[in-house]
C-alpha positions as CSV (number, residue, x, y, z in Angstrom):
1,X,159.0,134.9,-102.2
2,X,157.3,132.0,-100.5
3,X,160.7,130.2,-100.0
4,X,161.4,132.7,-97.2
5,X,158.9,130.8,-95.1
6,X,160.5,127.4,-95.7
7,X,161.6,125.3,-92.7
8,X,164.9,123.4,-92.9
9,X,162.8,120.4,-93.8
10,X,161.3,122.3,-96.8
11,X,164.7,123.3,-97.9
12,X,165.9,119.7,-97.6
13,X,163.0,118.5,-99.7
14,X,163.9,121.2,-102.3
15,X,167.5,120.0,-102.4
16,X,166.3,116.4,-102.8
17,X,164.1,117.6,-105.8
18,X,167.3,119.0,-107.4
19,X,168.6,115.4,-107.4
20,X,170.7,115.5,-104.2
21,X,168.9,113.4,-101.6
22,X,172.2,112.6,-100.1
23,X,172.5,116.2,-98.9
24,X,169.1,116.5,-97.1
25,X,170.7,115.9,-93.7
26,X,173.3,118.6,-94.4
27,X,170.6,121.2,-94.6
28,X,168.4,119.9,-91.7
29,X,171.3,119.3,-89.3
30,X,172.6,122.8,-90.0
31,X,169.1,124.3,-89.7
32,X,169.2,126.0,-93.1
33,X,165.8,127.6,-93.6
34,X,164.5,129.5,-96.6
35,X,165.7,132.8,-95.0
36,X,169.2,131.3,-94.7
37,X,169.4,130.2,-98.4
38,X,170.7,133.7,-99.3
39,X,173.9,132.7,-97.7
40,X,174.3,129.3,-99.4
41,X,177.0,129.4,-102.0
42,X,180.1,127.5,-103.0
43,X,182.1,129.3,-100.3
44,X,180.1,127.8,-97.4
45,X,178.7,124.6,-98.8
46,X,181.8,122.6,-97.5
47,X,180.9,123.8,-94.0
48,X,177.5,122.1,-94.4
49,X,179.2,118.9,-95.5
50,X,179.0,119.3,-99.3
51,X,182.4,119.0,-100.9
52,X,181.8,117.7,-104.4
53,X,182.6,120.7,-106.6
54,X,180.2,119.8,-109.3
55,X,177.4,119.3,-106.8
56,X,178.3,122.6,-105.1
57,X,178.1,124.5,-108.4
58,X,174.6,123.0,-109.2
59,X,173.3,123.7,-105.8
60,X,174.6,127.3,-105.7
61,X,173.3,128.0,-109.2
62,X,169.9,126.6,-108.1
63,X,169.8,128.7,-105.0
64,X,170.5,131.9,-107.0
65,X,167.8,130.9,-109.5
66,X,165.3,130.2,-106.8
67,X,166.1,133.6,-105.1
68,X,166.1,135.4,-108.4
69,X,169.6,136.6,-108.0
70,X,171.5,137.3,-111.2
71,X,174.9,138.3,-109.9
72,X,177.6,135.8,-109.0
73,X,179.4,137.0,-105.8
74,X,182.7,135.2,-106.3
75,X,183.4,137.1,-109.5
76,X,182.6,140.6,-108.3
77,X,185.0,143.5,-108.6
78,X,184.8,147.0,-107.2
79,X,184.5,148.1,-110.9
80,X,181.3,146.1,-111.3
81,X,177.9,147.8,-111.4
82,X,175.7,147.9,-108.3
83,X,174.4,144.5,-107.0
84,X,171.0,143.1,-107.9
85,X,168.4,144.7,-105.7
86,X,166.6,141.4,-105.0
87,X,169.9,140.0,-103.6
88,X,170.3,143.0,-101.4
89,X,166.7,142.8,-100.2
90,X,167.1,139.1,-99.4
91,X,170.2,139.8,-97.4
92,X,168.2,142.2,-95.3
93,X,165.5,139.5,-94.9
94,X,167.8,136.7,-94.0
95,X,168.3,137.5,-90.3
96,X,165.6,136.3,-87.8
97,X,163.6,138.7,-85.8
98,X,160.6,141.1,-86.1
99,X,162.4,143.8,-88.1
100,X,163.5,141.4,-90.9
101,X,160.2,139.6,-90.9
102,X,158.2,142.8,-91.3
103,X,160.4,144.3,-94.0
104,X,158.7,144.5,-97.4
105,X,160.3,144.9,-100.8
106,X,158.6,148.3,-101.3
107,X,160.0,149.5,-98.0
108,X,163.4,148.3,-98.9
109,X,163.3,150.1,-102.3
110,X,162.0,153.3,-100.7
111,X,164.7,153.2,-98.1
112,X,162.3,153.3,-95.2
113,X,163.8,150.2,-93.6
114,X,166.4,151.9,-91.6
């Protein structure tokens, strides 16, 4: 999960590699780091300045693919099965601070992260 260490400039280069150089500034100006990618989806891309729906769909899908997240949050129902553990782990890792930085996937799975 090397992307968790990405700076906002690393994220911007990744977005450019997806074919969207016009959105590099959207990610750098909003300080979107690798840890913050877990929160990037079609719901909040317009707040970053990305409003083309086709581009939003591609970027959101690419973020989910990069993070290894298989579920799509906008189509979830309470009747759906439990969420992907990788997605839940990354949500725990997304905040800044020593606690989030030190959390390992094994600790998360064991429940020793409380």
